C-alpha positions in Angstrom: -4.5 20.5 9.5 -1.4 20.2 11.6 1.1 22.6 13.1 4.0 20.8 11.5 4.2 18.4 8.6 7.5 16.5 8.5 8.4 14.8 5.2 10.5 11.6 5.7 10.4 9.3 8.7 14.1 8.5 8.6 16.7 9.4 11.2 16.0 13.2 11.3 12.2 12.9 10.9 11.9 10.3 13.7 13.8 12.5 16.1 11.8 15.6 15.2 8.4 13.9 15.5 9.4 12.6 18.9 10.8 15.9 20.2 8.1 18.2 18.8 5.2 16.1 20.2 6.6 16.4 23.7 4.4 19.5 23.8 0.9 18.1 23.8 -0.6 21.2 22.2 1.5 20.8 19.1 0.0 18.6 16.2 2.6 16.8 14.1 2.1 14.8 11.0 5.1 12.6 9.9 4.9 11.4 6.3 6.8 8.3 5.0 6.8 7.0 1.5 7.5 3.5 2.6 5.7 1.0 5.0 6.1 0.4 8.7 9.2 -1.3 9.8 7.7 -4.8 10.5 10.0 -6.7 8.1 11.9 -9.2 10.4 15.2 -8.7 8.5 15.3 -5.0 9.6 15.8 -6.1 13.2 18.5 -8.8 12.6 21.7 -6.8 12.2 23.6 -9.3 10.0 20.6 -9.3 7.5 20.9 -5.7 6.4 22.2 -6.7 2.9 19.0 -8.7 2.3 17.1 -5.4 2.4 18.9 -3.9 -0.6 16.8 -3.5 -3.7 13.7 -4.6 -1.9 10.5 -2.6 -1.4 12.2 -1.0 1.6 14.9 0.6 -0.6 14.6 3.6 -2.9 17.2 1.7 -5.0 18.9 4.8 -6.5 22.0 4.9 -8.6 24.2 7.6 -10.0 24.4 8.7 -13.6 27.5 7.4 -15.4 30.5 8.4 -13.3 33.1 9.9 -15.6 36.1 9.1 -13.3 34.9 5.6 -12.5 35.0 4.1 -16.0 31.5 5.5 -16.6 30.0 3.0 -14.2 26.7 3.7 -12.5 27.1 3.4 -8.7 24.4 1.8 -6.5 23.0 4.1 -3.8 20.7 2.3 -1.3 18.4 4.5 0.8 15.8 3.3 3.3 12.2 3.6 2.2 10.5 2.6 5.5 10.0 3.9 9.0 13.5 4.7 10.3 14.7 5.5 6.8 18.3 4.4 6.1 18.8 3.8 9.9 16.6 0.7 9.3 18.9 -0.7 6.6 22.4 0.6 7.5 25.4 -1.0 9.3 24.6 0.7 12.7 28.1 2.1 13.2 28.0 5.0 15.7 30.6 7.6 14.7 30.0 11.3 15.3 32.7 12.8 13.2 35.6 15.0 14.1 35.7 18.3 16.0 37.1 20.0 12.8 34.1 18.9 10.8 31.6 21.0 12.8 34.0 23.9 13.6 34.8 24.3 9.9 31.2 24.8 8.9 31.5 28.3 10.3 27.8 28.4 11.2 26.7 30.1 14.4 25.5 27.5 16.9 26.9 24.5 15.0 30.4 24.1 16.5 31.5 20.8 18.0 31.2 22.2 21.5 27.7 23.4 20.8 26.6 20.1 19.2 28.2 17.7 21.8 25.3 18.2 24.3 22.9 17.1 21.6 24.9 14.0 20.8 24.8 13.2 24.5 21.1 14.0 25.0 20.2 11.3 22.4 22.5 8.7 23.8 22.1 5.8 26.1 25.6 4.4 26.1 26.1 1.0 27.8 29.6 2.1 28.9 28.1 4.8 31.1 28.2 8.6 31.2 31.4 10.6 30.7 32.5 14.0 29.3 31.8 12.5 25.8 28.9 10.2 26.4 25.4 10.3 27.7 23.0 7.8 29.3 19.3 7.7 29.6 18.6 9.0 26.0 16.4 7.2 23.5 19.2 5.8 21.4 21.0 2.7 22.5 24.8 2.8 21.8 26.4 -0.5 22.6 29.5 -2.6 22.0 29.1 -5.1 19.3 28.2 -8.7 20.4 29.6 -10.6 17.5 33.4 -10.0 17.9 34.4 -12.2 15.1 38.0 -13.4 15.3 38.8 -11.8 12.0 37.6 -8.5 13.3 40.0 -8.7 16.2 42.8 -9.9 14.0 42.2 -6.8 11.8 42.8 -4.5 14.8 45.9 -6.5 15.8 47.3 -6.4 12.3 46.8 -2.6 12.1 48.8 -2.2 15.3 51.5 -4.4 13.8 51.6 -2.1 10.8 52.2 0.9 13.1 48.8 2.2 13.8 47.7 2.9 17.4 44.8 1.2 19.1 41.7 3.2 19.9 38.8 2.0 22.1 36.6 5.0 21.6 36.5 6.9 18.3 34.0 9.4 19.7 36.2 10.6 22.7 39.6 12.2 22.9 41.0 11.2 19.4 39.8 9.6 16.2 43.1 8.2 15.1 43.7 4.5 15.4 42.0 1.1 15.1 39.5 -0.7 17.3 35.9 -2.0 17.5 33.1 0.3 16.5 30.2 0.9 18.9 26.9 0.3 17.3 23.2 1.3 17.5 21.9 -2.0 18.9 19.8 -2.9 21.9 20.1 -6.5 23.2 21.7 -7.5 20.0 18.9 -6.1 17.8 19.0 -3.1 15.5 18.3 0.2 17.2 17.0 2.3 14.3 15.7 5.8 14.8 12.2 4.4 14.5 12.7 1.9 17.3 14.6 4.4 19.4 12.6 7.7 19.0 9.3 6.9 17.2 7.9 3.6 18.5 7.8 4.8 22.1 5.7 7.8 21.2 3.3 6.4 18.6 0.4 6.5 21.0 0.6 10.2 21.5 -2.7 11.7 20.4 -0.9 14.8 18.8 1.2 12.6 16.5 -0.1 11.2 13.2 2.2 9.0 11.1 1.2 8.5 7.5 3.0 5.6 5.8 3.0 4.6 2.2 2.5 8.2 1.1 5.0 9.5 -1.3 5.2 13.3 -1.2 5.1 14.8 -4.7 5.5 18.5 -4.0 5.4 21.2 -1.3 2.4 23.5 -1.4 3.7 27.1 -1.5 1.2 29.9 -1.4 2.2 33.6 -1.5 5.8 32.7 -0.7 5.0 30.5 2.2 5.0 26.7 2.6 1.5 25.6 3.8 1.5 21.9 3.3 2.4 19.0 1.0 0.7 17.0 -1.8 1.3 13.3 -1.8 -0.1 10.0 -3.2 -1.0 6.8 -1.6 -1.6 4.3 -4.5 -3.8 6.3 -6.8 -5.3 8.6 -4.1 -4.1 12.1 -3.7 -3.3 13.1 -0.1 -3.1 16.8 1.0 -1.6 17.6 4.4 -1.6 21.2 5.5 0.7 22.8 8.0 -0.2 26.0 10.0 3.3 26.6 11.2 6.0 24.8 9.1 6.8 22.1 6.6 10.0 20.3 7.5 11.9 18.4 4.8 13.7 15.4 6.2 13.9 13.4 3.1 17.6 13.1 2.8 20.4 14.4 0.7 18.9 13.1 -2.6 15.2 13.6 -2.0 15.1 16.9 -0.1 16.6 18.8 -3.0 14.5 16.7 -5.4 11.3 17.8 -3.7 12.3 21.4 -3.6 12.9 21.4 -7.3 9.6 19.7 -8.0 8.0 22.5 -5.9 9.6 25.2 -8.0 12.6 25.9 -5.7 15.9 25.4 -7.5 17.9 26.5 -10.5 15.5 28.5 -12.6 16.9 27.4 -16.0 16.5 23.7 -15.2 13.0 24.2 -13.8 11.9 26.3 -16.7 13.2 23.8 -19.2 11.1 21.1 -17.6 8.0 23.3 -17.5 8.0 23.7 -13.7 6.8 27.2 -12.5 9.7 28.9 -10.7 8.8 29.9 -7.2 12.4 30.7 -6.2 15.5 30.8 -8.2 17.9 28.9 -5.9 20.9 27.7 -7.9 22.6 25.9 -5.1 19.7 23.5 -4.4 21.0 20.0 -5.3 24.6 21.2 -5.7 27.6 20.5 -3.4 26.8 16.8 -3.2 29.4 14.8 -1.3 29.9 11.2 -0.4 32.5 8.8 1.0 33.9 6.5 -1.7 35.1 3.1 -0.5 37.9 1.1 -2.2 37.0 -2.6 -1.5 39.8 -5.1 -0.5 38.2 -8.5 -0.3 40.4 -11.4 1.0 39.4 -15.1 0.9 40.4 -18.0 3.1 39.3 -21.5 4.1 38.3 -20.8 7.7 34.5 -21.4 8.4 34.1 -18.3 10.6 32.7 -15.8 8.2 29.0 -14.6 8.1 28.4 -17.4 5.5 27.6 -19.5 8.6 25.5 -16.9 10.4 22.3 -18.7 9.6 23.3 -22.0 11.1 20.9 -23.4 13.7 23.4 -22.8 16.6 23.8 -19.2 15.6 20.1 -18.7 15.2 19.5 -20.1 18.7 22.2 -17.9 20.2 20.6 -14.8 18.6 17.0 -15.7 19.6 17.8 -16.7 23.2 20.7 -14.4 24.1 20.9 -11.7 21.5 24.5 -12.6 20.7 26.6 -14.3 18.1 27.1 -13.9 14.3 23.6 -12.6 13.6 24.3 -9.6 15.7 27.1 -8.6 13.4 26.6 -5.2 11.9 29.1 -6.0 9.1 31.9 -3.6 9.7 32.6 -4.7 13.3 36.1 -3.1 13.5 38.1 -0.5 11.7 40.0 2.6 12.2 41.0 6.1 11.2 44.3 7.2 9.6 45.9 10.0 7.7 47.4 9.7 4.2 49.8 12.5 4.9 51.6 13.6 8.1 50.6 17.2 7.6 46.9 16.6 7.7 45.1 18.1 10.7 42.8 15.1 11.2 42.2 11.6 9.7 41.1 11.5 6.0 40.5 7.8 5.8 38.2 5.4 7.7 38.8 1.6 7.3 35.8 -0.6 7.7 36.4 -4.3 8.3 33.7 -6.9 7.9 33.9 -10.7 8.3 32.1 -11.5 5.0 32.6 -11.2 1.3 31.3 -7.7 0.6 31.5 -7.4 -3.2 29.7 -5.5 -5.9 28.6 -2.7 -3.6 27.1 -5.2 -1.3 24.9 -6.7 -4.0 27.1 -9.7 -4.7 26.3 -13.1 -3.3 29.1 -14.3 -0.9 30.7 -17.4 -2.3 33.8 -17.8 -0.1 34.7 -17.3 3.5 36.2 -13.8 3.4 37.3 -10.7 5.3 36.5 -7.4 3.5 37.7 -4.0 4.3 39.0 -1.0 2.6 39.6 2.8 2.8 36.5 5.0 2.9 37.7 8.4 1.8 36.5 11.0 4.4 37.3 14.4 3.0 36.5 14.4 -0.7 37.2 17.6 -2.6 35.1 16.4 -5.6 31.5 17.7 -5.7 28.5 16.3 -7.5 24.8 17.2 -7.9 21.2 16.1 -7.7 18.9 17.2 -10.5 15.5 16.6 -11.8 15.3 14.0 -14.6 11.7 14.8 -15.3 8.7 16.9 -14.2 7.0 13.6 -13.2 7.4 13.6 -9.4 7.6 9.8 -9.4 10.7 9.7 -11.5 13.9 9.1 -9.6 16.4 12.0 -9.3 19.4 12.3 -11.6 22.5 12.0 -9.5 26.2 12.4 -10.2 28.7 12.3 -7.4 31.7 13.0 -9.6 33.9 10.7 -7.5 37.6 11.4 -8.0 37.0 14.4 -10.3 39.7 16.1 -8.2 43.1 14.6 -8.7 44.0 15.1 -5.0 41.1 12.7 -4.1 42.6 10.0 -6.3 46.1 10.6 -4.9 44.8 10.1 -1.4 42.9 7.0 -2.3 46.0 5.4 -3.9 48.0 6.0 -0.7 45.1 4.7 1.5 44.7 1.6 -0.6 48.4 0.8 -0.3 48.1 1.4 3.5 45.3 -1.2 3.5 47.2 -3.8 1.6 50.1 -3.3 4.1 47.8 -4.3 6.9 46.8 -7.5 5.0 50.5 -8.5 5.1 50.8 -8.5 8.8 51.1 -11.7 10.8 47.8 -11.3 12.8 45.7 -11.1 9.6 47.7 -13.6 7.5 45.4 -16.6 8.1 42.5 -14.6 6.6 44.2 -13.0 3.6 45.4 -16.1 1.8 43.8 -15.0 -1.5 42.3 -11.9 -2.9 39.0 -11.5 -4.8 39.6 -9.4 -7.9 43.0 -8.0 -7.0 44.8 -5.1 -8.6 47.4 -6.0 -11.2 50.1 -4.6 -8.9 50.6 -1.9 -6.2 52.0 0.6 -8.7 50.3 4.0 -8.8 49.0 3.3 -12.3 47.5 -0.1 -11.4 46.0 1.1 -8.2 44.4 4.0 -10.0 42.9 1.6 -12.5 41.7 -0.6 -9.7 40.0 2.3 -7.9 38.3 3.4 -11.1 37.0 -0.1 -11.7 35.9 -1.1 -8.2 35.4 1.9 -5.9 31.8 2.4 -4.8 29.7 4.5 -2.5 29.6 3.6 1.2 26.2 5.4 1.3 27.0 8.7 3.0 25.5 11.5 0.9 25.3 15.0 2.2 25.5 18.7 1.3 22.8 19.4 -1.2 20.8 22.0 0.8 23.8 23.3 2.7 23.7 25.8 5.5 25.1 29.1 4.2 24.0 28.6 0.6 20.4 27.1 0.7 19.3 27.2 4.3 20.4 29.6 7.1 21.9 28.6 10.5 18.3 28.0 11.8 17.8 25.6 8.9 15.2 27.8 7.3 15.1 27.9 3.5 16.2 31.3 2.4 13.4 32.8 0.3 10.4 30.7 1.4 8.7 31.2 4.7 7.5 28.3 6.8 10.0 25.8 5.3 13.0 24.1 6.8 15.3 21.3 5.9 16.6 19.0 8.6 18.8 16.1 7.4 22.3 15.4 6.0 21.7 17.7 3.1 22.3 20.7 5.4 25.9 19.8 6.1 28.2 22.3 4.3 30.8 19.5 4.3 30.5 15.9 5.1 31.7 14.7 8.5 34.6 12.3 9.0 32.8 9.1 9.6 29.4 7.4 9.3 27.0 10.3 9.3 23.9 8.9 11.0 24.9 10.1 14.5 25.5 13.6 13.2 22.1 13.6 11.5 20.5 12.7 14.8 22.3 15.5 16.6 21.3 18.0 13.9 17.7 16.9 14.3 17.9 17.2 18.1 19.2 20.8 17.8 16.7 21.6 15.0 13.8 20.5 17.4 15.0 23.1 19.9 15.3 25.7 17.1 11.7 25.0 15.9 10.4 25.1 19.5 12.2 28.4 20.1 13.8 27.1 23.3 17.2 28.1 24.6 19.9 25.8 23.1 21.7 23.4 25.4 24.8 24.9 26.9 28.0 24.3 25.0 30.4 21.6 26.2 33.7 22.7 27.7 37.1 21.0 27.3 35.8 18.1 25.2 38.2 17.5 22.3 38.0 15.1 19.4 41.1 15.7 17.3 
């Protein structure tokens, strides 16, 4: 018996476990379907792609996407302590002020969330109006600084974009180097930042290799979870609350398996309906990326990262190619002058990143492309079966809305314009699988054939439709959801930092303490 059972030891779950157990009288059980994060490749930043489709990855994919030539799109998700923060590209981007303000949820404006961003942060640049020091999460400048990454920023400036040295400060617009979640050149996942330092707390129990199958709901209240470790059933009971932090795919999946979701679907699968909640699993959003992969003969790509000299530099100094997070540099832009904020993020990586990251690099390359930040298209997560071990059925409906395609065509053309600039010319000699031309029709066909997820799902248990502003599930007592699924709309940028801030605030909500005072005069536009 515990006070709180947290399902999922990813970014949100790790933060919650650390913050809730600060009170020694509170007993917390954190449940993770995967193993501990002892695999060496987790901690070598440049090796993140080697974790895809391993035992540390849920290895999901979409149902056939009707607007992407009926392709299935690969969706990696971490199945290990730290969750996807143990397999992602470590980019630290919070999002835009407009993202949080537009949610329209009390307590969740940008000014009210900024103190929670800062509380988590230990930024090596020091404290400022926008950044914190002394928090658990290391935020650092990248230590790879590949010449191609620098050339990308210079080429963007030649193409008319401004240079930006901090995307999380006064303005998002412009190009520069990303800050990353690394400490001394190694990955700083939410497990290493928040969880590892507190594993010896007697009031914290971490159960790994336990896949939760359903939530126990008795008389309208969540009282625990049922899971399985190998062939053994595991029952964990919660006196106060069950907290779902299983992510934008698995949190709604678990709710539906527990009888909370669209009644017609649950009944058709023979699952007793506890609560008819038609919006569970709806409102699914993601950032689609249009890949632009350029080849060249210069031996400076991550193909050489494993050379003895690079390995020595990494092991002895925590520097060099093996510290590369992939997208070292990039930037934010607008596909139309009348937009209130950027709608495109470019992510530039000194490697051949093809086939959704599943392709084997065969040439020295520089890869980048527009990640579409404000999709209008919405998808869904559904049950495919009443068997709780069956993977969820997912459709993102990428580019279902014509305006999303229009913006992607403009953004792709902006990307190819950067490739033509003098600074990047040495690294854009050829193009891997190029579009037939830059006409609207050919770019549309190229996007339909090659666009893929950049792994940022959100929105499937959104505030205002599934949970309230305190993240409580409307209609079931003792049950909250704390992860990217509660975002009404996806943030402009890599969402891990926002998930951490959501969990920091959720910890205070659960504790019942006074929220941190809102920031004043801090603008990200």
